[in-house]
N, C-alpha and C positions, 0 to 999 in steps of 0.2 A: 627397790631393794628388799623390801618386805615379801613382795610376791615371789621373788626368787628364793628367798630362805624358807617360805611356806612350801614352794615347789620342792626343795631339796629335802626338807623335813619330811614330806610325803614319801619321796623317792626311797629313802634309806629308813624308813620307820620300823622296819623289821629288826634292825641291828639293836634296837633296845633291849632285845631278849639277849641276856648274855650267851646262853647255850648255843643259839644260832649263830651269834658273832664269832664264837670259837669255831664252829662248824664252817662258817663262811671264809674264815681265814684258812682253814685246812683246803677248802676249795681252790682258793687263790693260789697257795703254793703248790698244790697237787697239779692244777691244771698248767701252772707255768712249767713244771717239769715235763708235762706231757706234750705241750706246744713245742717246747725247745726241741725235744726229741723228734717230733714230727717234721721239723724244718731241717734239721741237720741229717736225719736219716734219708729224706729225699734228695738233699744236695750231694750227700756222701755216694749213695747208691748211683747217682746220675754220673758222677765224677769218676767212679771205678768201673762203670759198666758202659756208659754213654749210650744207654738203651732207654727211650722212653716206656716201652712196654715193662721191662724189668723194674723201672721206677714205680710205675703204676702198679705192677703185681706186688711189689714190697709194701707199697704204701696202703694197699688194700687188704694186706694180710690179716688185719684185725677184724676184718669184717665176718668172714665164716666164722671164726670162733665166737665173735660178739653174737651173731645170729643165733647160733646153736645153744651157747652156754646161757643166753637170756631165757631159754626156756626154764633152766633152773635158778637164775638170777632173782627173779622176782618171787619165786616160792620160798628161796632161801630167806630174802629179806622179810618175808611175812611169817617166817618161822623162827629165826634165830636173833640174837642180840646184834643190833645193827652197827654199834660202833666198832665192834670186833671186827665185822665184814669188812667196814671201810677201811680200817688199819692194816688188815692182811693185804688188801689190794694196793694200798699206797706203799707198804714195805716192799711187796714184791716188785713193784715198778721200780723202786730205787734201787734193789739189787740188780734188776736186768740193765739198767743205765750204766752202773759201775762196771758190770760185767763186759759189756760192749767196750767201754773205755779201755779195760785191760786188753782186750783182744786187738784193739787198734793199737795199743802201746807196744805191744809184743809182735806185731805184724802177723797175727794169727787170723785176721779177719777175711771173711768172705760174704758175699752179698746175701748167701741164704742164711746166715747168722742173724742178720738184720730182719729178715723174713720171719724167723722163728720168734724173735723178740716181739715183733709186731702181733703176730698170732697170740702169744701169750698175754700182751697187754690189752688186746681186744677182749679176751676172757675175763681179765681183771676188771675192765671197765663195765663189762655186763653184769658183774657181781656187786661192783661198788655203786654204781648209779641208781639202781632201784632201791638199795639200802638207803642210800643218802636222801633221795627224793621222799620215800616214805617217812623217814626220820624227821624231816622238816615238819610234817604235820603233827608231830607230837612234842615240838619245842616251840612253837608259835600259836597264838590263838586262831581260830577260824577265819576272823576277818583278815588277818594278815597274811593268809596263805598266798594269795595272787602276789603281793608284793614280794614275799619271801622266795618264791620261784623265780620271779624276775630278778632278784637280787642275786640268786644263784647262778642264773645265766649271765648275769652282768659280770660276776666273778670270773667266769669262764672266758667272756670277751675281753675283759680288763687284761687279763694274762695273755690273750691272743693278741692284744695292742703292744705290750711290751716285750714279751718273750721272744717271738719270731725275730724281731730287730735285733735284740740282745744275742740271740743265738747266731744269727747270720754274721753280725760283726765279731763275736767270739770266734767263729769259724775261720775267718780271715786272719784274726790277729794271733791265735793259740792253735795248737793242733786239734784235730777232731776229738782226740780222746780227751783233752782237757775240758772240752764243751760236755762230754758226757759224765765225767765227774763232778763238774758244777752241777749239771742236771740232778745227780744222785743225791747231792747234799740239799738241794731244794725240795727234792721229793721227801726226804726225812724230816724236813721243817713241816711238811704238811701232817707227817704222823704225830708230831709234838701237839700241834694245836688241836688235832682231832681228840688227842688223850685228854684234853681238858673239858671234853663234853662228857658228862655222866653217861652210864649205860643205858642203851635204849631197846627196851624189849617190846616186840609187837603186842597189841592187846589181845589179839585172839590167835591162840596157838594149838592147832590141831595137827597130830601126827599121822598124816595121811601120806600115801604115795606121792612122789614128786610129780610124776605125770598126770596122776589124778587131780592134783591141786592145780596144775597148769591147765587142764582141761576145764575145770570148774572156772578158772580165769576166762578162758575163751568163751565159755557159755554165759557168763556175765557179760562179756564184751559184746556178744551177739544180741544180748537183750537190751543194750544201752546204745540208742540210735546215735546220740551225740558223739559218744566215745569213737564208736567204729567209723563214722563218717570222717571225723578229725584224723583217725588213723590212715585211711585210704587217702585223704587228702596229703597228708604228711609223707606218705610212702611215694607218690608221684612227684611232688615237688622235691623230694631229697634225690630221687633218681635223676632228676634233671639238673640239679645245682651242685650237690655234694661232689660228685666225680671230677668236675672242674677244678673245685677247692684243693683236692687231693693232687692234682696235676699241675699246680701254679708253678712249680719249679720248672716243668719241661716247657709250659707256655711262655714263661718269662725268658728263658734262656734261647728258645728258638726264633720267638718273636721280637723281643727287645734286647736280646743279647746281653742280659742282666748278670751281674755279680752276684755272689751269695748274700752279700749286705743288701742289694736291691731286691733280691727274692724276700728277704726278711721284712723290707718296707712294703712290699704289696701283701703280705700276709697280715702286717700290722694294720693296712688299710681295711682288710676285712673286719679286724677287730674294732677299729674306730666305727664302722658303721654298726657292728654288733653292740658297742656300747650306748650309741645313739637310740638305737632300737630298744635296749634294755631299760633306758632311762623312761622313754616313752611308755613302754609296756607297763613298768612299775607303777606309773601314775594313773593306769586304766583302772576303772572300777565297774562293777555290775551296772547296767544301764548306758555303758559307753560304747555300744555297738562293736564289741570286741570280734565278733565274726567277720564284720566288714573289714577291720584290720588285718585279721588272718589273711584274708583273700588278697588284700593290698600289698602284703608282704611278698606274696609269689609274683604280682605283677611288676614290682620293684626289681626283684631278682631277674626276671625275664628281660626287662628293659637294659638292666645292666650287663647281662651277658652278651647282648647284642652290640651294645657300646664297646665292650671290650674286644669283641671279635671283629668289628667294623673298621676302628679305629687303631691302627697299629703302632702306637706311640705310648711310651711309658706313663705320661700323665693322665691319659685317657684310662690306662690300666688301674692307676691309684683310685680315680673316681669311680670306675666300674665297681671296683672291688669294695670299696665303701658301701655303694649300693646293694651288692651281694651280701655282705656281712649285715645290713639293716634289713633286708628281706629274709635272710634265713633266722634272723633273731625272732622275727614275727612268727614263724612257722615252728622254731623250736620252743622258745621261752613261752609264748602266748599258748601255742597249743599244748605243751606240757601242763601248764596252769589249769586250762579249760579241762584236761582230762582228770587231774587230780581232783578238781573241784567237783566234778561230776562222777567221781568214784566213791564207793563206800570205803571206809578206812581199812577194813581187812582185805580188801582188793587192791589197794594203791600200789603195792609192790609189784604185783602181777601186771597191772595196766601199764606201769612205767616200764617193766621188762620188755612187753610187747611192743610199747613205743619205741624202745631202744632197738628192737629188731630191724627197724627202718634203716639203721647203719648198716646192719649185715647184709642188706639187700644191695650195697653199693656196687659190688662187683658186676650187677646186671647193667650198671651204667658206666662204671670206671674202665673196665676192659674193652669194651666196644669204643669209648672214646679215646682211650690211649692208642688202639689200633687205628682209628681213624686219623688221630692227629699224626700218626707215623706215617700214613699213605696220602692223605689229603692235605696235610699241613695242618697246623695249630688252630687257625681261624675259623675255617668252614664248619667243623663239627660244634664248636662252642656257638657259632651263630644259629646253626639248626636247633640246638638245645634251648636258645632263648627264644626262639619263634614257637616251639612246642610248648614252652612254659606260659607264654602270653596266651595261646590258644587255650590252654587248659585253664588258666585263671578265669578266662570270660566263660567258659563252660560251667565252672562252678558257681560263678556269680549268678548266671541266668537260671540254672536247673537245681542249685543245692540250697533249698530255703533252710535247711537243717543248720548250716553253717552261717548262712547270712544272717539268721534271726538271733544268733547268739547275742545275748545283751552283755 
């Protein structure tokens, strides 16, 4: 029992900082709203269009805006007060959710409305995330940074555990517009908790042109071998795993014949894996061979994709998606922590925005996967993605000493 208590105390040690605790609760409610919208948006688009391509197209709508606005997001977070940036993004998301609810209520909704909202939310995410990640370094001590970033990722996974299932059941029990109204209230709760954190100004404020500051960030990135190696690794792994996660609704309906509540359960499985991964990562310290665990995450995701594609049964999907969630958390939470640790404070917002741009590259994998699922069936393209991911993991392990040697 003492061992378990000691383990848990290390897992949640960053929550002893009050300001981080309030910011963390803001993440919890903010991600709850975002996750609920992702689930119901995918289900609703597929219901009204019966098109895997359009479902994928709407689902990846956030990616282009996330990619391009990320150029500004990191610079803004290194220049402006960060609490204000976070709250603007949270409030905008709440208003967007309520707007879709009213459009559905009055039967004025079209699939392209959901695409527009997806695009705007991508922009808000790319502004909010660099500000929030850079802010963490100002409200916890240096020793607690890895744990704080892991807990931040855990909050995202925790809501990925609860929110998809809740959204799926609500979608069946009440009208879709009701779920959007609930989502809007959840997002406003995030605004409240963030307001409890004091204003957070960046330490170094220089009024240069945005593109010049972004270029300086790229120059710094190029000079830091650890960061750019992790970035390349993250891009490839994200392109092979994230597109499938965005098309779970299509895969579940075509392969398993799943109801909306079962789609929610599958997405909850991803979150279970994410929480397991977050707990493990939150307890990693320098000297624990963190680079090795970063590579193992890709191996786990590759094996999980193969399992899901090879065995066409719902229970296999549940276990496979737990593995995908675990592997993705290693890439995202651990990779993010290592990037922040190896960055100077004045560049952290820009490094985070560049890391966020990996999400914006998802159309390069998502649209081909959606088209392949429509022509070859859902299983074959997912199997191929899993095989390629295993090959890439082996390549990184053998040839990338930079990642493998990270302690």
